[in-house]
N, C-alpha and C positions, 0 to 999 in steps of 0.2 A: 195068497199073493204075498211076495216078500216085503211089500211096503206097508202092510196092514197096520203096523205099530208106529209108522212114521207119519208126519203131517204132509199130506199131498196139498201143499200150500207154499207159496212164496214166503220166505222169511220176512220180507218187507211188509207183508200184509198181516202178519201174526202179531197180536198184542198191540196193534196200533188202532186207536179209536178213531174211525173215520168220521169226518164231518158228514152230516146227513142233510139232504135237500129233497124237497117235494117234487113230484112230477109236475109238468105243465098242466094248468087247469083251464085257463082261458086264453083266447087269442092274444098274442103279445107282439108288440112292435119295438124293434131296436135298430141300431145302426148296422150292427154286424152279428149274424148268427154263426156260431161255431159248432159244428157237428163233431162230437168226440171230446170226452173229458179226460184225456190223458195229459201227459206233460206238454205235448204240442199245443193242444187246445187251451190248457191252463196258462202257459207262458204267453201265448199269443193274445189271449183274453186280457191278461193283466197289462201287457204293453199297450194294447189298444185303449183300454180304459184310462191308462195314465196319459194318453193323448187326447182324452176328452170324448171318446166314443162310448156309446151305450152298447153293451154286448150281452148276448145270451149264449151260455154253453149248454148244449143238449147232449146228455149222456144216457145210453141205453141201459147201463148197469150202474156201477158206483164210480165216483170220481177216482181217477188214478188207480184203478183196481185191475186193469187188464194187462196190456203190454207194458205200461209204465211200472206197474206193481210186480212185474216178472222179469225185470232187467237185472243185469249184474251191476249196473250203475258205476261203471268206470268212466272217468272224465278225462279225455285226452284229445289232442288234435288229430290223432289217428288211432283206430282201434286194432288194426292188423296191417297187412301189407296192401296198400291201396293207391299210394301216390304214383308208383311205377305204372300202374294201369292207366291212371288219368293222364299222366305225362305222355305216354306212348300213344294213347288213343285220342286224346283231345288237344294235346299240344301244351307247350310251356306256358303260354299266356293264360290259358284257362286254369292250368294246374296252380300257377302262382296266385291267381284270384281266389281259388278254392282254399289254398293255404291261408291266405289273409282272412277269409271269412271264418274259417275254423278257429283261428287264433282269437279273433274278435269275440266269437261266441263263447269260447272257453273262458276268456277273461270276464265276459258279461255275467256268467254264473257266479263268480266270486264277488262281483260288484253287487249283484242282487242279494246274495247272502249277507253281505255287510250292511247294505241299505236297510233291509228288513230285519236284521239281527236274527237270522234263522239258525236254530240249533238243529243241524241235520248231519252230524258226524262228518263234516267236511274236513278232509285231510289231504295235504299235499304229499306226493311220493312219486318215485320214478315208475315208468312202465317199460318192461323188457319184452321185446318181440323176438322170438327165436324159433328154431326147428329142432326137434329131437330125431328127425330123419335126415340122413345125409343127402338124400335125393333133393332136398329143398334148401340146402345151404346156399346154392346159387341164387335162390329167390330172395333170401335175406340180403345178399350182397347187391342184387339188382335194385331192391327197394332202397337200400342205403345210398346207392349211387343217385337214385332219383331224388332222394331227400337232400343230398348235398347240392344237386343241380338247382333245387328250389330254395336253397339257403335255409333249410330247416335245421334248427339246433338239435342235433342228435349225436350220439357216440356209437361207434361200432366197437364192441368190446368182447374179448374172449375170456374175460374174468368177471363173472357176475353171479349174483345170488340166485338160487332157484328155490321154489317153494317146497321142494322135497329133497330128500337125500337119495340121489340116484346111485345105484350100485353099478359102477363101471368096470370094464375089464381090468384085470390086475396090472397089466403093463401100463395102461393109461394112468391109473392111480399112482403107481410107483414113480413114473416119470414126472409127475406133476405134484408130488407130495409137498415139495418146497414152496409151491406157488400158493399154498393155502395160508391165509393170514392167521395170526394168533387169535384174532377176534372170531374167525369162523370156527376154530377148534373149540373155543370156549362156549360158543352158542350152538354148537352142533349143527352148523349150517355150512354146506359144502360149496366151495367155489369150483367151477368147471373151467379148466384152462387147457386148451388143446396143445399148446406149445408147438413142437415140430412134428407131432404125431400125424400120421396120414389118416384123415377121417374115413377114407374108403375102407379101412380095416374094420370098421365097426358099423353095425347095423343101426344101433340106437344110441347115439351120444349127442350131447348138446355142443354145438359149435359156437360161432360168434352170434352175439345178440345186438339188436338195435336198442339203444337205451334213450328213451325220451325222459329228460329230466323235468322235475317239478310239475308233474301232472297231478291228478287228484281223483278222489272217490268220495261218495256221500251216500246218505240214506234217501232214496228217491221219494218215498212216501212222506217222510217228514218235510222234505223240501217242497213237494207239491202241495201238501196241506197248508203249509205256511203261505204260499202264493194264493191259494184259493180264498183264504180269509180276507184278502184285499180286493176281491172281484165283485162279490155280490153287494148290491145296494146302489143308491143314487141312479136308478134306472137300469141297472145291470142285473142279470139273473143267472142262476145255475139251476138246471133241471136234471134230476136223476131219474133212472128207471123210466125213461121217455124215449121210446124207439122211433126213429125217423123212418117214414114210409116213402118219401120221395121229395123232389123239389120241382116246383112250378116256376120256370124262369120268367122274368119280366123286369121292368124298370125297378119295381120292388119285388124281390123274390119271395116266394111263399114256401117255407119249409114245413111239410106236412108230417105230423106225428100222430101216434095213437091217441094222444090226449088233446089234440088241437094244433093250431098252426102258429108258427113264428114268422113274422114279416120282417124283412131286412133288405136294405140296398145291397149289402155285401154278405157273402156266405163263404165260410172257410170249411173245407172238408178235411178233417183231422182224425180220420178213422183207421189209421194204419194202412189198411187196404181200402182205397177210395170206393165209397158206395155210389158215388156220382163221378163219371169218368169220361167226359166228352173228348178227351185227347188219347183215349185208349192207353193210358200209362201202364195198365196191367200187362200189356203186350210186350213191355220192355223191362219187366222185372220178374224175378224168380222168388217165390215164397220159400223161406228156409226155416225149418224147425230146429230148435236147440233144446238141450236138457240141462237142468241145474240140480245140484245137490248143495245143501247147507249142512256141513259136518263139523264135529269137534274132533281134533286130532291131538296127539301127545306132543308133536313137534312144536318148537317155537317158530312161529311164522315170520318171515322177513317183512319189513315195512316197504312193500313194493307190490305192483300188479304185474301179471305175467300173461303173455299170449304165446302159446306153442302152436305154430302153423301146421305142423304135421307130426304126429296125429293131433288134430286140432283140439285144444283145450285152453280155457282161460282160468286164471286163479286170482282171487283177491280175498282179503279178510275184512271182517267188520266186527266192532265191539258188541258184546251182549252181556247180560247179567251173569252168564255162565262162563265168560271168557271169550276169546276171539273165535268167531265162527268163520270157517273157511268155505267160501262159495266157489264151486268148481262147475264150469260149463263145458259141454262137449257133445259128442255123438250127433253132430249136425247132419241134416239131410234135407232134401227138397220135400216140402210138405206133401203128405200122401204117398211117399215113395218108400216108406219103411214097411217091411212085411210084418213086423211085430214091434210096436213102439214100446211095449213092456221090456223087450230085450234091450232097447236103447238105454233105459234106466239101469237095467242089470249090468250092462257093460260098463256104464259110468261108475257104478258102485265097485265093480271088480277092479277097474283102473285105479280108483281111489284107494282101495285096500292094498294094491300093489305098491303105491307110491308113499302112503302114509301109515302111521300107526293109528288106526281109527279107534276113537273112543265111542262116538255115537253119531248116527245119522239123524239129524233133527228134522230136515225138510227135503222134499223133492218136488220139482215143478218143471214146467216147460215154457217156452216162449216162441214167438214167431215174428219174423220181420221180412221185408222185401228187399232183395238185392238187385239194384239197378244194373243194366247191362254195361253202362259206361262208367260206373263207379261214382257218379255224382247223384246227390239227392234230387228229388223232384219237388220244387217249391216255387209257387207263383200263381199268377192268374191263368186260368184255363182259357180255352178258345171261346168260352161263354163269358161274356163281359160281366164282371162283378162277382164271379165265383172263383174261389182260389183253392188250391190243393197243396198238401204236404205229405209226401210219401217217399218210399225208396231209401230208407235210412241205413240199410245194410248192417243191422245190429250195432248201430253207432248213434243211438237215438238221443242221448242226453245232450250232446253238443248240437246236433242237428235240429232238435226241437227248439233250442234257444235261437239258433240261426233262423229258423222259420219265423219266430216271433219278430225278430229284427227286420227281416225282409218284408214280410206281409204287412207289418205296421207301416213301413214306408210306402208300399204300393197302395194300400187302402187310404193313406193320407195324401195320395197323389204326389209323393216325393220320389225323386230318383234314388235308386239303390244300385251300388256298384256291382252287386253280385246277382241281381235279378235275371239278367240275360243268360248267364251260364247255367242257372238252376231251373229255368223256366220249363214247364211241361211242353211248351210249343216247340222246344228244340228237338223233340223226339220224332217229329214229322219227317226229319231228314235221316232217321235211322231205320234199320230193318228190324222188324219184330223178331223176338227170340222164341216165340211160342209156336209149337206145332198145333195144328188145328185138331181139336178134340172131336170125337164122334158125339154130337149133341143128341139128347133125347128128352123131349118134353111131353111124352105120352103119359099123362097122369089121369087117364080115365079110370073109373072104378073097375075092379077086377071082374071079369065074367066068371061064370060057374067053373069052367075048366081051369082057368088061371087060379082061382081061389083054392081049388082042390090041390093043385101043385104046391101052392104056397103053404097051405095047412099041413100037407104031408111033410114038407121040409121043417116046419115049425115043430111037428111032433118028434122029430129026431134031434132037435136042438138041445144042447147041454146048458146048464146054468152058466151065465156069463159068456156065452158063445154068440158070435155074430157071423153072418155069411150073406152072400147075395144070391138070390134065386133067379136064374136066367129063364125068362119067358120069351115067347116069340115076339120080337120087336121092342122089348124093354126088360128091365131088371127090377127086382124088389129086394130091398135090404131088410133083413130080419135080425132081431136081437132078443135074448131072454135074460132078464136081470136076476139079481140074487133072490128075489121073491117070486120067481117064475112068471112075472109079467112079461108079455111078449109085445114087441113093437115091429110093425111092418111098414116100411116107407118106400117112396120112390127112390131108386138107387142112383139117380143122377142129380147133380147140383142144380139148385133153383136159380143159379146165376146165368151160366151159359150152357147148362145141360150136360156137363162133363161127368163121367162116371166117378163116383166117390170111392174112398178107401177107408177101411176101418182102422181107427186108432184105439188099440186095446188098452193102452195105459190110461187114457182119459175118457174112454167110452164115447167117442165122437166119430162122426163121419166127416172126413176131410177131403177137400178138393185138391187133387194133385196138379191142377192147372193154374188156378188163381188164388188158392189158399183159403177159400171159405170153409167154415166149420159149423157143424150142426150137432147138437146133443142127440142122444139115442132116441129121444122122443120126437126128433125132427125140427126142433127149434133152432133158428139161425143164431149162432153165438159169436161169430166172427165174420167180418166182411171179406170180400166185397158184397156178398149177397145181403139182401134185406128181407127176403122171402123165406118162409119155412118150407120144409119138405111135405109133400102130400103123404098123409097117413091112410093106409088101406084097411085098418082095423078100427071099428067103431067102439 
C-alpha cells in the first residue's frame, strides 16, 4: 500500500502527550453528564463547571482523540459558502442571528485562550474562499451578496494569494503580468487577477475570492488539553475508555456504561452523531467523509487559510520542528458512498503533487461530520426534558463547539439564550426528512449448515486484505482477511437501523452510508450513532 511509510495518524495527535483518565469504577452522581469527550463536551463541561455545576465527561476512547483530533482546526465565522443557503432557506432574521452567534463564539475562543494563557499556536490570518472551476464563480458571487445583505465584513477580491503556484494559460499570464506585485515575485507567490479576460475561456482558473479578514487557526489538541486541566476536581470527573450503553430517562437520568452508571439531572449528547436521538436529527443530516494530508513542500506558504469550493479542497499551514506543515483536505463524499476509499487518499496525493513541489508526506488521516439540511447546527434541549444534543456542525466544529457551550450553559442554568430557538433540534419537526428509507435487516441468527458452507467457500477464495459481502437468502455476511490471514465474518447490516454497510478499504472499517456509523473489521462499534457491535459468525 502506498501509505506504508507514512503515519496513518492526524498530525495533531502525534507527539502530543495526552492526559490520561481512568474509566468509571463506581456509580457517580453529578449535575450534568456529558457523553463525548471531544471539543464540544470539553468546552461545554468547562463552561458549566465555571457556573458552579458538577459535571462528568464520559468518553469511550481518549479525550479529544476522535473528530476533534482529526480536524483542520480553522477558526472562522464561516468555513465555506453557507450564508446564502441559510438566508434563502431560513430568512434574513435567522441568518442575522446565526451570524451574531458565530461572531460571539469566534471571539469567545480568543477570550478563553487569553484567560487561561493557552499556548496552542493561535494565529490570526485571513481566510479566502474561491473556486477553481468557472461553473462555480456564480456561487462565490451569490455568497458574497448574501454576506453583504447580512452586513458581514468581507471583501470580494480578484487579486489574492493562493497556496500554490498555478500554471495558467499563457494569454492569461501575459495580460496580467503587471498586476503581480514586487512582493509576490520576491516570495515566488503568484497573484491571480482576471482583469478583463473572459473566464469562460478557461476550464480551471481562479476567479474572485471572498476574503474574511482577521480569522484564525490553532492546534486543537493543545487547546483541548488546556481546557481539560480545569475540569476535573471539586466534584467533577472525566472518564475515559468508558462506553455508554444507553440512557434511562427520569427526573434524574441514569447514563448506563460498561463500567457503571452516572446519575444526572441533565445530560448532554456530544458524540458527533447522537447516540440518543428522540427528535430524529439524523434524518435531517448527511454524514460526510473527508481526507487529510500533512505534507512538507518546497514552496513558501502564505499566511492565510484557503477553501476552494470546486474541486473542493482546503489549505492551511501549521508550525512544526521541521518547518511549516501544509494540511490539505479534500476528496469529500457521503460516508459509505466511495467505492474505494484508498483511492480517495491516492487522488489527494496526486492533487498535492500537481500543485506543490512535494518534499515529504508526513501524515494522512480522515474525518467525518454531519451536514444539516438547512445549514444550521443542531444545538439545544431535545423533546426529552433535561437531555440536550449538539450535532450537525457541517465540518465547522471549532466555532460551533464553542457556541454549543455558550448556548447549553444558558439553557441548563435556566437562562434565556438569544440563539436557542433557531438552533433547537425541535425546529426539525417542521422540516422534511432528507433520508431515503434503507432496507433494514436485523437477522442475526447463527448460520445454518448450508449458509456456513457458502460463507466458508467465499472465505477460501479471499485474498489477504480483501473484504466482500456474501449474499445469503434473506441476509448478508461481511468477510475480511487481515495481513496475518485471520478471517472475520460479521452481520453485513448496521447495528443501528439495519442498513447495509460499505467497506472502507483505507481504514479497514465497515461504514453505514445512511447515518455514518463505523465498525472496525472485528465488528466493534467505533463511531456513532450506533452503540452496539456487529454480530460475529465465527467463534
